[in-house]
C-alpha positions as CSV (number, residue, x, y, z in Angstrom):
1,M,64.0,113.5,76.4
2,N,66.6,111.9,74.1
3,S,67.7,108.5,72.9
4,P,68.9,106.0,75.5
5,L,72.6,106.1,75.1
6,W,73.5,109.8,75.8
7,V,77.2,109.7,76.6
8,T,79.8,108.5,74.1
9,L,83.6,108.3,74.6
10,G,84.6,110.5,71.7
11,L,82.2,113.3,72.6
12,V,83.0,113.2,76.3
13,A,86.7,113.4,75.3
14,T,85.7,116.5,73.3
15,L,84.2,117.9,76.4
16,L,87.3,117.2,78.4
17,F,89.8,118.7,76.0
18,A,87.7,121.4,74.3
19,G,85.0,122.3,76.9
20,T,82.1,121.6,74.7
21,S,78.9,119.7,75.6
22,A,79.1,115.9,76.0
23,H,76.7,114.5,73.5
24,P,74.2,115.9,71.0
25,D,71.5,114.0,72.9
26,D,72.5,115.2,76.4
27,T,69.3,116.4,77.9
28,R,67.9,119.9,78.6
29,I,64.5,120.9,79.8
30,V,62.1,121.7,77.0
31,D,59.6,124.6,77.6
32,G,60.7,125.0,81.2
33,D,60.8,128.0,83.5
34,V,64.1,129.6,84.7
35,I,64.6,129.1,88.4
36,H,67.3,129.9,90.9
37,I,69.4,127.1,92.4
38,S,67.8,127.9,95.8
39,Q,64.6,126.5,94.4
40,A,66.3,123.1,93.7
41,P,69.3,123.1,96.0
42,Y,69.6,119.3,95.8
43,I,70.5,119.2,92.1
44,V,74.2,118.8,91.1
45,Q,76.1,118.8,87.8
46,L,78.4,116.0,86.6
47,R,81.2,117.7,84.8
48,I,84.3,116.7,82.8
49,G,86.0,119.9,81.9
50,T,83.9,123.0,82.2
51,Q,80.4,121.8,81.1
52,P,77.9,119.4,82.6
53,F,77.1,116.2,80.7
54,C,74.7,114.8,83.3
55,G,72.8,115.8,86.4
56,G,72.5,114.2,89.8
57,T,70.9,114.6,93.2
58,L,72.4,115.1,96.6
59,V,70.7,112.7,99.0
60,H,73.4,112.9,101.7
61,P,76.2,115.5,102.1
62,E,78.6,112.9,100.7
63,I,76.3,110.9,98.4
64,V,75.0,111.7,94.9
65,V,72.4,109.6,93.0
66,T,72.4,109.7,89.3
67,A,71.9,107.5,86.2
68,A,74.1,104.5,85.5
69,H,74.1,105.2,81.8
70,C,76.0,108.4,82.3
71,F,79.1,106.3,82.8
72,D,78.6,103.7,80.0
73,S,81.5,105.1,77.9
74,L,83.7,106.8,80.5
75,T,87.2,105.4,80.7
76,P,89.2,105.4,84.0
77,E,91.2,108.4,82.6
78,L,88.0,110.4,82.0
79,M,86.6,109.3,85.4
80,A,89.7,110.8,87.0
81,H,88.6,114.2,85.7
82,L,85.0,113.8,86.9
83,K,83.7,116.6,89.2
84,I,80.4,117.0,91.0
85,V,79.3,120.6,91.2
86,G,76.6,121.8,93.6
87,G,75.1,125.2,94.3
88,A,75.6,126.3,90.7
89,N,72.9,128.6,89.3
90,T,74.1,128.3,85.7
91,R,75.9,125.6,83.8
92,T,79.2,127.4,84.0
93,D,79.1,128.6,87.6
94,E,82.1,127.4,89.7
95,G,79.8,126.3,92.5
96,V,81.0,123.9,95.2
97,Q,83.1,121.2,93.5
98,R,84.0,117.7,94.8
99,R,85.8,114.7,93.3
100,V,84.2,111.2,93.2
101,V,86.1,108.7,95.3
102,S,83.8,105.6,94.8
103,M,80.8,104.5,92.8
104,I,78.3,101.6,92.9
105,K,76.1,100.9,90.0
106,S,73.1,98.5,90.2
107,G,74.3,95.0,89.5
108,T,71.2,94.4,87.4
109,Y,71.7,97.5,85.2
110,N,71.3,96.7,81.6
111,K,72.9,99.0,78.9
112,Q,70.5,97.9,76.2
113,T,67.2,98.2,78.1
114,L,68.3,100.7,80.7
115,N,66.6,98.7,83.4
116,T,67.7,99.7,87.0
117,D,69.4,102.8,85.6
118,V,71.0,104.1,88.8
119,A,74.4,104.8,90.2
120,V,75.4,106.0,93.7
121,L,78.5,108.1,94.1
122,K,80.6,108.9,97.2
123,L,82.2,112.4,97.3
124,E,85.7,113.1,98.6
125,S,84.2,115.3,101.4
126,P,80.8,116.6,102.4
127,M,79.2,119.0,100.0
128,V,78.0,122.1,101.9
129,G,77.1,125.6,100.8
130,K,74.5,128.4,100.9
131,Y,72.4,126.9,98.1
132,I,73.1,123.2,98.8
133,R,70.6,120.9,100.5
134,T,70.0,117.1,100.5
135,V,66.6,115.6,99.6
136,P,65.1,112.3,100.9
137,L,64.4,109.3,98.9
138,C,60.9,108.5,97.7
139,S,58.7,107.1,100.5
140,A,55.7,106.2,98.3
141,P,55.3,105.1,94.6
142,P,54.2,107.8,92.1
143,E,50.6,107.4,91.1
144,Q,49.1,108.2,87.7
145,G,48.7,112.0,87.3
146,D,51.1,113.0,90.0
147,L,53.1,116.1,89.0
148,V,56.8,115.5,89.1
149,Q,59.3,118.4,89.0
150,I,62.2,117.9,86.6
151,S,65.1,120.4,86.6
152,G,68.3,120.7,84.7
153,W,70.6,122.5,82.3
154,G,70.1,120.2,79.3
155,H,68.9,121.1,75.8
156,T,65.8,123.1,75.2
157,S,65.2,121.2,72.0
158,F,66.2,117.9,70.5
159,E,69.9,118.2,69.4
160,G,69.9,121.8,70.5
161,V,72.3,123.4,72.9
162,G,72.5,123.2,76.7
163,S,70.7,125.8,78.7
164,H,72.8,128.4,80.5
165,D,70.2,128.8,83.2
166,L,68.7,126.2,85.5
167,L,65.2,125.2,84.1
168,T,62.3,123.3,85.6
169,I,59.0,121.8,84.6
170,R,56.2,120.0,86.3
171,I,54.7,117.1,84.3
172,P,52.2,114.4,85.1
173,T,53.0,110.7,85.4
174,V,51.3,108.1,83.1
175,T,50.9,104.4,83.5
176,R,53.5,101.9,82.4
177,Q,51.0,100.5,80.0
178,Q,50.5,103.8,78.3
179,C,54.2,104.3,78.1
180,Q,55.0,100.9,76.7
181,R,53.1,101.7,73.5
182,Y,56.0,104.1,72.5
183,Y,59.0,101.8,73.2
184,G,60.4,98.5,72.0
185,I,62.0,97.7,75.3
186,P,60.2,96.7,78.5
187,I,59.0,99.4,80.8
188,T,59.6,97.6,84.0
189,N,58.7,98.2,87.6
190,Y,62.1,99.9,88.0
191,M,60.9,102.7,85.7
192,F,58.0,105.1,85.6
193,C,57.0,107.5,82.8
194,A,55.8,111.1,82.6
195,N,54.4,113.0,79.7
196,G,54.1,116.8,79.6
197,G,53.2,117.3,75.9
198,S,55.4,120.3,75.0
199,K,57.3,120.0,78.3
200,D,60.0,117.4,78.7
201,S,63.4,116.6,79.8
202,C,65.9,116.4,77.0
203,Q,69.6,115.7,76.3
204,G,71.9,116.7,79.1
205,D,69.3,116.3,81.8
206,S,70.2,112.6,82.2
207,G,70.7,111.5,85.8
208,G,68.9,114.5,87.1
209,P,66.1,114.5,89.7
210,A,62.3,113.9,89.3
211,I,60.9,115.3,92.6
212,L,57.5,114.5,94.0
213,F,56.2,115.9,97.3
214,G,59.7,117.0,98.2
215,E,61.3,113.6,97.7
216,L,63.5,112.1,95.0
217,C,61.2,109.7,93.2
218,G,62.8,109.5,89.7
219,I,66.1,109.8,87.8
220,V,66.0,111.1,84.3
221,S,66.8,108.0,82.1
222,F,65.7,108.0,78.5
223,G,63.1,109.0,75.9
224,A,62.2,109.2,72.2
225,G,63.3,112.7,71.2
226,C,62.4,115.7,73.3
227,A,58.7,116.8,73.8
228,S,58.0,114.4,70.8
229,G,54.7,113.2,72.3
230,A,56.3,110.1,73.7
231,P,56.5,109.9,77.5
232,G,59.9,110.4,79.1
233,V,61.2,107.4,81.2
234,Y,62.6,107.7,84.7
235,A,64.3,105.2,87.0
236,D,61.8,104.5,89.8
237,V,63.6,105.5,93.0
238,Y,60.8,104.0,95.2
239,N,61.4,100.6,93.7
240,L,65.2,101.1,93.7
241,R,65.4,102.5,97.2
242,E,66.6,99.3,98.8
243,F,69.6,99.2,96.4
244,I,70.3,102.9,96.9
245,N,70.2,102.7,100.7
246,N,72.4,99.6,100.7
247,A,74.9,101.2,98.4
248,M,74.9,104.4,100.5
249,D,75.6,102.4,103.7
250,S,78.4,100.5,102.0
251,L,80.0,103.7,100.6
252,L,79.8,105.6,103.8
253,K,81.6,102.8,105.7
254,K,84.7,103.2,103.4
């Protein structure tokens, strides 16, 4: 996984006007297996222009959950060009595209520490398609050693290039105490960590899903390099589910 601040205005503008990737640290799966979108039909791409800069997860036909930090540097002008793409097998497939009409970020989200790194997006209309499915929110907290499935189109090495194909890995969770040794910011109850050695999420996978027992239990948040030996850090959906559910209810009433 990459450094905490993965999306910068200048490079997102490059994406918008030149169709290149959003940030040198935007995450891709390292040492992953190629899968078909039918094996992860809940994953979506966040695109400005023709390339994804973050991932997300469809939890309702009109609702996507992603990382708040994906929007740290996006101006209203860039937000107007944001598209959510579902059912895409590669990073350039047209898929099923929807605009975002509203967004709620956690009120306690902190850009410096990336605590409560979650955003909930409402789409202009339901996203449906042959390879599009929703996934439920986490109903139980991850335990040490649980294997979470991470998927995405991010880099396959630190500062590499984004994957054309959808990749996936399964890696074990580690304790917050083990994880804290690698980071100078608090690893809070709104985060959990996973360490797969040579397998990791990386730049461009930000905001994408960490699936456990068929449920969305994590959101790709930050890390120290990619497959560097340090655990990757994920927003803990189980401990954020009250915020997510409240945000979803509010957005669906609009």
